[in-house]
C-alpha positions as CSV (number, residue, x, y, z in Angstrom):
1,M,69.8,68.5,11.5
2,P,67.1,70.9,11.1
3,S,67.8,74.2,12.9
4,P,65.4,74.1,16.2
5,S,64.3,77.8,14.8
6,S,62.4,75.9,12.1
7,N,59.3,74.8,14.3
8,F,58.6,78.5,15.3
9,R,57.5,81.6,13.9
10,P,59.1,85.0,14.1
11,S,57.4,86.8,17.2
12,R,57.9,90.4,18.2
13,A,59.3,91.0,21.4
14,G,57.9,90.5,24.5
15,S,54.7,88.6,22.4
16,E,54.0,84.8,22.5
17,M,55.3,82.8,20.1
18,G,53.3,80.6,18.0
19,Q,50.4,78.6,19.3
20,P,50.0,76.0,22.3
21,G,51.7,72.9,21.8
22,Q,53.6,74.1,18.7
23,G,56.9,72.4,17.7
24,A,57.3,68.9,16.1
25,L,58.1,66.0,18.2
26,P,60.9,63.5,16.9
27,G,59.4,59.8,16.2
28,C,55.8,61.4,15.7
29,G,54.3,59.3,12.7
30,A,51.7,60.3,10.4
31,A,49.0,59.1,12.7
32,S,46.2,61.5,13.4
33,S,45.1,62.7,16.8
34,R,41.8,60.3,15.5
35,E,43.5,57.5,14.9
36,T,45.4,57.4,17.8
37,L,42.5,57.9,20.4
38,T,40.9,55.3,18.2
39,R,43.3,53.0,19.4
40,I,43.4,54.2,22.7
41,A,39.6,53.6,22.8
42,A,40.2,50.1,21.9
43,G,42.4,49.0,24.8
44,S,45.7,49.3,23.1
45,A,47.9,52.5,24.4
46,P,50.0,54.2,21.4
47,A,53.7,53.0,21.2
48,P,56.9,55.9,22.0
49,N,56.9,56.6,18.0
50,D,53.0,57.1,17.9
51,R,53.0,60.0,20.0
52,M,50.1,62.8,19.5
53,E,52.0,66.1,18.0
54,P,50.9,68.7,21.1
55,S,49.5,71.0,18.1
56,M,46.8,68.2,17.3
57,Q,45.4,67.9,21.3
58,P,42.9,70.7,20.9
59,T,40.8,69.2,18.2
60,I,40.8,65.6,19.2
61,T,38.0,64.0,17.4
62,L,36.3,60.3,17.7
63,P,33.8,59.0,15.5
64,G,30.2,59.4,17.6
65,F,32.0,61.6,20.2
66,S,31.8,65.2,20.6
67,R,34.8,67.3,21.0
68,R,33.7,67.7,24.8
69,S,33.5,63.5,25.1
70,A,36.8,63.1,23.1
71,L,38.7,65.6,25.6
72,G,37.2,63.9,28.5
73,L,37.8,60.0,27.4
74,F,41.6,61.8,27.1
75,A,41.6,62.9,30.2
76,G,40.2,59.9,32.0
77,L,42.7,57.8,30.2
78,L,45.6,60.0,31.9
79,A,43.9,59.8,35.0
80,A,43.8,56.1,34.9
81,G,47.4,55.9,33.9
82,R,46.6,54.6,30.1
83,I,49.0,57.8,29.4
84,S,51.9,58.8,31.0
85,P,52.2,62.2,31.9
86,A,54.9,62.9,29.3
87,M,52.4,62.1,26.4
88,A,50.3,64.6,27.3
89,A,53.2,67.1,27.6
90,A,53.0,70.1,25.4
91,V,54.5,73.3,25.1
92,E,51.5,75.7,25.9
93,K,53.5,79.1,25.1
94,S,56.8,81.0,24.5
95,V,57.5,84.7,25.3
96,R,60.5,86.3,23.9
97,L,62.4,88.6,26.5
98,V,64.3,91.3,24.4
99,P,65.1,93.8,25.9
100,P,66.8,93.0,28.0
101,G,67.6,89.5,26.4
102,G,70.8,87.2,27.8
103,L,68.7,84.8,29.8
104,Y,70.2,82.1,31.7
105,E,68.8,80.4,34.7
106,V,65.2,80.0,36.0
107,V,63.4,79.4,39.4
108,V,59.6,79.4,40.7
109,S,59.5,80.9,44.2
110,S,56.0,80.7,46.5
111,T,57.2,83.8,48.1
112,T,56.3,86.1,45.4
113,G,54.0,83.7,43.1
114,L,56.3,84.4,40.0
115,V,58.9,82.7,37.7
116,H,61.9,84.6,38.2
117,V,64.4,84.8,35.1
118,A,68.1,86.0,35.2
119,A,68.5,88.5,32.3
120,A,72.4,89.2,31.7
121,G,71.5,91.7,29.1
122,Q,74.0,92.3,25.9
123,R,77.8,92.2,27.0
124,G,78.5,95.8,27.5
125,G,75.2,97.0,26.8
126,G,73.9,97.2,30.8
127,G,70.1,96.4,31.6
128,A,70.9,93.5,33.4
129,A,67.7,92.2,35.9
130,I,66.0,89.6,37.5
131,L,62.6,89.4,35.4
132,G,59.6,88.3,37.6
133,L,57.0,86.6,34.8
134,D,53.1,85.8,35.7
135,P,53.2,82.0,36.2
136,Q,50.1,81.4,33.9
137,T,50.4,84.5,31.1
138,L,54.3,84.7,31.1
139,E,53.8,88.9,31.3
140,V,56.7,90.6,33.1
141,K,55.4,91.5,36.5
142,S,58.3,92.9,38.4
143,R,62.4,93.9,37.2
144,I,64.9,93.8,39.6
145,A,67.9,96.0,38.0
146,L,71.3,94.4,38.6
147,E,74.8,96.1,38.5
148,D,76.1,92.5,38.5
149,P,74.7,90.3,35.3
150,A,73.3,87.3,36.9
151,F,73.9,84.2,35.6
152,G,72.8,81.3,38.2
153,L,69.5,81.4,40.4
154,A,68.8,79.5,43.6
155,V,65.8,81.0,45.7
156,N,65.1,80.2,49.5
157,D,61.3,80.9,49.9
158,P,61.5,80.4,54.1
159,T,63.6,83.5,54.4
160,G,62.3,85.4,51.0
161,T,65.8,85.3,49.5
162,L,67.2,84.7,46.0
163,Y,70.5,84.2,45.2
164,T,72.6,84.9,42.2
165,T,75.7,83.8,41.0
166,N,77.6,86.9,39.0
167,T,80.3,85.2,37.1
168,R,81.6,88.2,35.4
169,T,82.4,89.7,39.1
170,G,83.2,86.3,40.5
171,S,80.6,86.8,43.4
172,V,77.4,86.1,44.7
173,S,74.3,88.3,45.5
174,A,71.7,88.0,47.8
175,I,68.6,89.8,47.3
176,D,65.4,90.2,49.2
177,L,62.5,89.1,47.1
178,K,60.1,91.5,48.9
179,S,61.4,94.7,48.7
180,G,63.4,93.8,45.6
181,Q,67.0,94.8,47.1
182,V,70.4,93.4,47.0
183,T,71.0,92.9,50.4
184,K,74.4,90.9,50.4
185,H,77.9,90.3,48.1
186,F,79.9,87.3,49.1
187,A,83.0,86.8,47.4
188,H,86.3,84.9,47.8
189,G,89.6,85.1,46.0
190,E,90.2,86.7,42.9
191,K,87.4,86.5,40.7
192,A,86.0,83.0,41.0
193,H,84.4,81.3,38.3
194,V,81.0,80.8,40.2
195,R,78.2,78.8,38.7
196,Q,75.5,76.7,40.1
197,L,73.5,77.3,43.5
198,V,71.9,75.0,45.3
199,V,69.9,75.9,48.5
200,D,69.2,73.6,51.5
201,E,66.4,75.5,53.0
202,E,66.1,73.6,56.6
203,A,69.3,74.6,57.4
204,N,69.3,78.0,55.6
205,R,72.7,77.2,54.0
206,I,73.6,78.0,50.4
207,Y,76.4,76.0,48.4
208,V,78.2,78.0,45.5
209,S,80.1,75.4,42.8
210,V,83.6,77.3,41.2
211,V,84.7,75.9,38.5
212,G,88.3,75.4,38.5
213,V,90.1,76.2,35.2
214,R,93.8,76.8,33.9
215,G,95.4,74.1,36.5
216,A,93.2,75.8,39.3
217,E,91.6,73.8,41.9
218,S,87.5,73.8,41.6
219,S,86.3,74.4,45.0
220,V,82.6,74.5,46.8
221,W,81.7,77.8,49.0
222,V,79.2,77.2,51.7
223,I,77.6,80.2,52.5
224,D,75.5,80.7,56.4
225,G,72.2,82.2,55.2
226,A,71.5,83.2,58.7
227,K,74.9,85.0,59.5
228,G,75.3,86.1,55.9
229,E,79.0,85.0,55.2
230,I,81.3,82.4,53.7
231,A,81.3,79.6,56.5
232,Q,83.3,77.4,54.8
233,V,85.5,76.8,51.4
234,I,85.9,72.8,50.6
235,S,88.4,72.8,47.5
236,A,90.8,70.0,48.7
237,G,90.6,66.7,45.9
238,L,87.8,68.7,43.9
239,G,90.1,68.9,40.8
240,E,89.4,71.1,37.8
241,G,86.4,71.6,35.5
242,M,83.9,70.9,38.3
243,T,80.3,72.5,37.4
244,G,77.2,70.7,38.8
245,L,76.0,70.3,42.3
246,T,73.3,68.2,43.8
247,L,72.2,67.6,47.7
248,D,71.8,64.8,49.2
249,R,70.3,66.4,52.7
250,A,69.8,63.2,54.6
251,G,73.0,61.9,53.6
252,N,74.9,65.0,54.7
253,R,76.7,65.2,51.1
254,L,77.2,66.6,47.7
255,F,77.6,65.3,44.6
256,A,79.5,67.1,41.9
257,T,80.1,66.5,38.3
258,R,83.6,67.0,36.3
259,M,83.8,67.8,32.8
260,Q,87.4,66.8,32.1
261,A,87.3,63.6,34.3
262,N,84.2,62.4,33.1
263,D,83.2,61.6,36.8
264,V,81.0,62.1,39.6
265,I,82.5,63.0,43.1
266,E,80.8,62.7,46.5
267,I,81.5,65.5,49.1
268,D,81.3,64.8,52.7
269,L,79.9,67.9,54.3
270,G,80.6,67.1,57.7
271,S,84.4,66.4,57.0
272,G,84.5,68.9,53.7
273,T,86.1,66.3,52.3
274,V,85.9,63.9,48.8
275,K,85.2,60.8,49.8
276,R,85.1,58.9,46.5
277,S,84.7,59.8,42.8
278,F,82.4,56.9,40.0
279,A,82.2,57.2,36.7
280,S,79.2,59.5,34.9
281,G,78.6,56.9,32.2
282,G,78.9,59.6,29.5
283,E,81.1,62.3,27.8
284,T,81.4,65.8,29.7
285,P,79.1,65.6,32.7
286,I,77.5,69.0,33.2
287,N,74.7,68.9,35.7
288,A,73.3,66.4,37.9
289,A,70.1,65.6,40.4
290,Y,69.6,63.8,43.3
291,D,66.6,61.5,43.2
292,A,66.2,60.9,47.2
293,A,63.4,58.7,47.1
294,G,65.1,56.2,44.6
295,K,68.4,57.0,45.9
296,R,69.3,57.5,42.2
297,L,71.3,60.7,40.5
298,F,70.4,61.7,37.2
299,V,73.7,63.1,35.3
300,T,73.5,65.0,32.0
301,N,76.4,64.4,29.7
302,Q,77.2,67.0,26.9
303,K,79.2,65.0,24.5
304,S,77.6,62.0,24.9
305,N,74.2,63.4,24.3
306,T,72.8,61.4,27.1
307,L,71.3,61.1,30.3
308,T,72.8,58.5,32.6
309,V,70.7,57.0,35.8
310,I,73.8,55.9,38.8
311,D,72.7,54.2,41.6
312,A,74.0,56.5,44.7
313,A,74.9,53.7,46.9
314,S,77.1,51.7,44.5
315,G,78.1,54.2,42.1
316,Q,77.4,52.1,39.3
317,L,75.5,52.8,36.1
318,V,71.9,51.8,35.9
319,K,71.2,52.7,32.5
320,S,72.3,55.5,29.7
321,I,69.4,57.3,27.7
322,E,69.9,59.2,24.6
323,T,68.2,62.9,24.9
324,G,69.3,65.2,22.4
325,E,72.3,66.8,21.3
326,G,74.0,69.0,24.1
327,A,72.0,67.4,26.9
328,L,72.2,70.2,30.0
329,G,69.8,71.2,32.2
330,V,68.4,67.8,34.4
331,T,65.1,68.6,37.0
332,L,63.3,66.3,38.6
333,H,59.6,66.9,38.3
334,P,58.5,66.9,41.8
335,T,55.1,65.7,41.3
336,N,54.7,63.2,38.1
337,G,58.0,60.9,38.1
338,T,59.3,62.5,35.2
339,I,62.6,63.7,34.4
340,L,63.4,66.6,32.3
341,V,66.4,67.4,30.0
342,A,67.5,70.3,28.3
343,N,69.5,69.8,25.0
344,R,71.2,72.6,24.5
345,R,72.2,72.0,20.6
346,A,69.0,70.1,19.7
347,G,66.7,73.0,21.1
348,T,64.2,70.7,22.8
349,V,63.3,69.6,26.3
350,S,63.2,65.6,27.0
351,I,61.1,63.9,29.0
352,V,62.0,60.8,30.6
353,D,59.6,58.4,32.5
354,G,61.3,58.1,36.0
355,S,60.0,54.5,36.6
356,K,60.5,53.0,33.3
357,L,63.8,55.1,32.5
358,E,62.7,55.4,28.9
359,L,62.6,58.9,26.8
360,Q,59.1,59.4,26.4
361,A,58.6,62.8,24.4
362,S,60.8,65.4,23.3
363,L,59.5,69.0,22.9
364,A,61.0,72.2,20.7
365,T,61.2,75.0,23.0
366,G,63.8,77.4,21.3
367,S,67.2,77.9,19.9
368,H,69.3,76.7,23.0
369,P,67.4,75.2,25.9
370,N,69.6,76.1,29.3
371,T,67.5,75.3,32.4
372,I,64.3,74.0,33.5
373,A,62.3,74.6,36.9
374,V,58.7,73.5,37.8
375,D,56.3,75.2,39.8
376,R,55.2,72.6,42.6
377,R,51.4,74.0,42.9
378,T,50.6,73.7,39.2
379,G,53.0,71.2,38.1
380,A,54.0,73.7,34.9
381,A,57.9,73.4,33.8
382,Y,59.3,76.7,32.8
383,V,62.4,76.7,30.5
384,T,64.9,79.1,29.5
385,N,66.3,79.2,25.8
386,K,69.3,81.1,25.3
387,A,69.7,83.1,21.9
388,R,72.4,82.1,19.0
389,S,75.4,83.5,19.1
390,A,77.6,85.4,16.5
391,G,80.8,85.1,18.7
392,R,82.7,87.5,21.2
393,G,83.3,90.9,19.8
394,Q,80.8,90.2,16.9
395,P,77.2,92.1,16.8
396,P,74.5,90.4,18.3
397,I,72.3,87.9,16.2
398,D,68.4,88.8,16.0
399,D,67.2,85.6,16.9
400,P,63.3,85.2,16.9
401,N,63.6,81.7,18.8
402,G,66.1,82.7,21.6
403,D,65.8,84.7,24.6
404,T,62.6,83.1,25.4
405,V,60.7,81.1,28.3
406,S,58.6,78.6,27.5
407,M,55.8,76.9,29.6
408,I,55.2,73.3,29.4
409,R,51.9,71.6,30.6
410,F,51.5,68.2,31.8
């Protein structure tokens, strides 16, 4: 398949890449925006394969309509539900953050009003930091220097604390966002492979997935945020290769993906035990998101390139949706009912309609989309795109479409 980088123009470090909405959408036909909107105005919404390219949206025209009127018609149809949020989605801008590079996870904080990105820097090259980006311009507004490179991120806004997983040192750090100071380090065992963080803001608890490898049992650290300590370590029955976590707060339980077993396990937080396991519906499940309203699990499966929808009560597969090569990050949009999937090898972010459970759009964002965070205030989504790698021990590749953050508008 064509390289995802072919959708972008090279850019200078820290500069915007391309134009708003740049990047082809798989399934876009040759129909122009004029033809598409003419069909909408006539009373027939476009089929999924007739999606408008985002780059066309600013130049919409209709016979007998001014540009402003045509855009007004488009906005009205969107508000009336004739066009789904996914149909209107576009990559508005991307910025490259080199140095320091080595981008991993991203979160949005109401404490700072910024988009925070973990930048691990080049291995052995130093410069690791948490970068705070302006949510509108993506300009770097703050920088917190780190001794231990951070990979995973989660924020507890009521306490103003950012938590990081420091995989190389097997630890978790707590950072006070107002002062920018690391206030606490947490560790258990010898260089645990810490991966994902999940924050329960109401209980001020932080859950950390520790991936069991080479015969070691996986575990979950339960951090008491108020006391600043690891209150519990859950490991019995978790097995190897546990990666993604998602919290059902009302049910007082975690769901976790297991890559080798191709399943999902339910962990009861009251007893600290595994209650059951069920098939993920795909191969190599890596991350999951729990939909509390619909009582559904959305699971990304890297090898089968799918997002699977599972009934949380029965553990039965509801639907499997092909998204793109290397389905990795999954995020539920808090306001528009879509599910966003980062497809690492495809270089795209897929947007799935949460009601119809149908793929609505796939947007090219960068070389290796990794994680996605949504700003509840604006509905904008932010995507970290990792750079291509030459392999361990090799000099880094200058990848103009990697180490970038992209903003998606709906």
